[in-house]
C-alpha positions in Angstrom: -51.0 -2.5 -35.6 -48.8 -5.7 -35.4 -46.2 -3.7 -33.4 -48.9 -3.2 -30.9 -49.8 -6.9 -30.6 -49.3 -7.5 -27.0 -50.3 -10.3 -24.5 -49.8 -10.1 -20.8 -47.9 -6.9 -21.2 -45.2 -8.8 -23.5 -44.9 -8.1 -27.2 -45.6 -11.0 -29.2 -44.6 -9.2 -32.5 -41.1 -7.6 -32.5 -40.4 -4.3 -34.3 -39.7 -6.3 -37.6 -43.1 -7.6 -37.6 -41.9 -11.1 -36.6 -43.6 -13.4 -34.0 -41.5 -13.7 -30.9 -42.6 -17.0 -29.3 -40.1 -16.4 -26.4 -42.0 -13.3 -25.3 -45.5 -15.2 -25.4 -46.6 -16.0 -21.9 -46.6 -19.7 -21.5 -47.3 -20.2 -25.2 -46.1 -23.2 -27.3 -47.2 -21.6 -30.6 -44.3 -21.8 -33.0 -43.7 -18.7 -35.2 -44.8 -20.5 -38.5 -48.0 -21.8 -36.9 -48.8 -18.1 -35.7 -48.0 -16.8 -39.1 -50.6 -19.6 -40.5 -53.2 -18.4 -37.9 -52.7 -14.8 -39.0 -52.8 -15.7 -42.6 -56.1 -17.8 -42.0 -57.6 -14.7 -40.1 -57.0 -12.2 -43.0 -54.6 -11.8 -45.8 -53.6 -8.3 -44.5 -51.2 -8.9 -41.6 -52.2 -5.7 -39.8 -56.0 -6.6 -40.0 -55.0 -10.2 -38.9 -53.2 -8.9 -35.9 -56.2 -6.7 -34.9 -58.7 -9.8 -35.3 -56.2 -11.9 -33.1 -56.1 -9.4 -30.4 -60.0 -8.9 -30.5 -60.5 -12.7 -30.4 -58.1 -13.1 -27.3 -59.8 -10.2 -25.5 -63.4 -11.8 -26.4 -62.3 -15.2 -25.3 -60.8 -13.9 -22.0 -64.0 -12.1 -21.3 -66.0 -15.3 -21.8 -63.8 -17.1 -19.4 -64.1 -14.3 -16.9 -67.9 -14.1 -17.2 -68.0 -18.0 -16.5 -65.8 -17.3 -13.5 -62.9 -19.5 -14.7 -60.1 -19.2 -12.4 -57.3 -18.2 -14.9 -59.0 -16.6 -17.9 -55.5 -15.5 -19.5 -54.2 -19.0 -19.0 -57.2 -20.6 -20.6 -57.0 -18.2 -23.5 -53.4 -19.3 -24.1 -54.5 -22.9 -23.9 -57.1 -22.4 -26.5 -54.7 -20.7 -28.8 -52.1 -23.3 -28.3 -54.5 -26.0 -29.2 -55.5 -24.1 -32.5 -52.0 -23.7 -33.5 -51.5 -27.4 -33.4 -54.5 -27.9 -35.7 -52.8 -25.4 -38.2 -51.2 -27.5 -41.1 
């Protein structure tokens, strides 16, 4: 599942299962914070990746339903802010 973790057509998890912050669109999430977020979502990395993707999709839908001008950008901003809160 993590090999399929993509955002905006760019792979966030490389073939080794490592977060690639270079590929994340306008993302300021360091790899360590991303790993912490995944660990918080679920101890099983594949399950955590699925949850992460679903959360991103659901959040983008909420922004779309509310007619926000850049739903994907706002979703990125939410996850960037969450990453800053992760110890």
